C-alpha positions in Angstrom: -34.7 -90.6 19.7 -37.0 -89.0 22.2 -39.3 -89.8 20.1 -38.7 -93.4 20.3 -38.7 -93.7 23.9 -42.2 -91.6 24.1 -43.8 -94.3 21.7 -42.2 -97.3 23.3 -43.5 -96.0 26.9 -46.9 -95.3 25.4 -47.1 -99.0 23.9 -46.1 -100.1 27.5 -48.7 -98.4 29.0 -51.6 -99.6 26.3 -50.6 -103.3 26.2 -50.2 -103.2 30.1 -54.1 -102.5 30.6 -54.9 -105.6 28.7 -54.2 -108.4 31.3 -57.3 -108.9 33.2 -58.0 -111.8 35.6 -61.3 -113.4 36.7 -62.7 -114.3 40.0 -65.4 -117.4 39.9 -67.4 -117.7 43.0 -68.7 -121.3 43.4 -71.7 -122.3 45.2 -69.5 -123.4 48.3 -68.2 -120.0 48.3 -64.7 -121.1 47.3 -63.3 -118.8 44.9 -61.2 -119.6 41.6 -58.7 -117.3 39.7 -58.5 -117.5 36.4 -56.0 -115.8 34.1 -58.2 -115.7 31.0 -62.1 -114.9 30.5 -63.7 -117.9 31.1 -65.5 -119.8 28.3 -69.2 -121.7 28.6 -68.9 -124.7 26.1 -72.0 -127.1 26.4 -72.2 -126.5 30.2 -68.6 -126.5 31.1 -66.4 -123.5 31.9 -62.8 -123.4 30.2 -60.1 -120.9 31.4 -56.6 -120.8 32.3 -55.2 -120.6 35.5 -52.3 -118.4 36.7 -49.7 -121.4 35.5 -51.2 -121.3 32.1 -52.4 -124.5 32.4 -56.0 -125.4 31.2 -59.0 -126.0 33.4 -62.5 -126.7 33.6 -65.3 -126.2 36.0 -69.1 -127.4 35.4 -72.0 -124.9 34.8 -73.4 -125.7 37.8 -71.0 -125.0 40.3 -70.2 -121.8 39.5 -72.2 -118.8 41.7 -70.9 -115.8 40.0 -67.9 -114.3 37.5 -66.4 -111.5 38.2 -63.4 -109.5 36.9 -60.4 -109.7 39.7 -60.9 -105.7 40.4 -64.5 -105.9 41.2 -64.9 -109.0 43.2 -66.2 -108.4 46.4 -64.2 -109.5 49.6 -65.4 -109.5 53.2 -63.4 -106.6 55.5 -62.7 -109.5 58.3 -63.4 -113.5 57.0 -62.3 -114.7 60.5 -65.6 -112.4 62.1 -66.9 -114.1 65.1 -70.7 -114.0 64.9 -73.3 -113.5 67.7 -73.8 -116.5 70.1 -70.0 -117.8 69.5 -68.1 -118.8 72.0 -64.1 -118.6 71.6 -62.4 -122.0 71.2 -60.9 -123.2 75.0 
């Protein structure tokens, strides 16, 4: 019984590391999350979104593709730059 539980826990642990999301950064700064690795076919990236639907994006619109854990995010996306005045 203990061996079966250990094997079950090991297999759950091993399989849980296989799922990976990818972040595609487009030329306009928009980030698209893909549930599967985007595949390039004839100038178009094909991938599955979070709901499992098949999506496409032309290659020319994609700036960067990175694994979800390695994507770069800004610390404060609402940072006010120098010379900017608050709205009145």
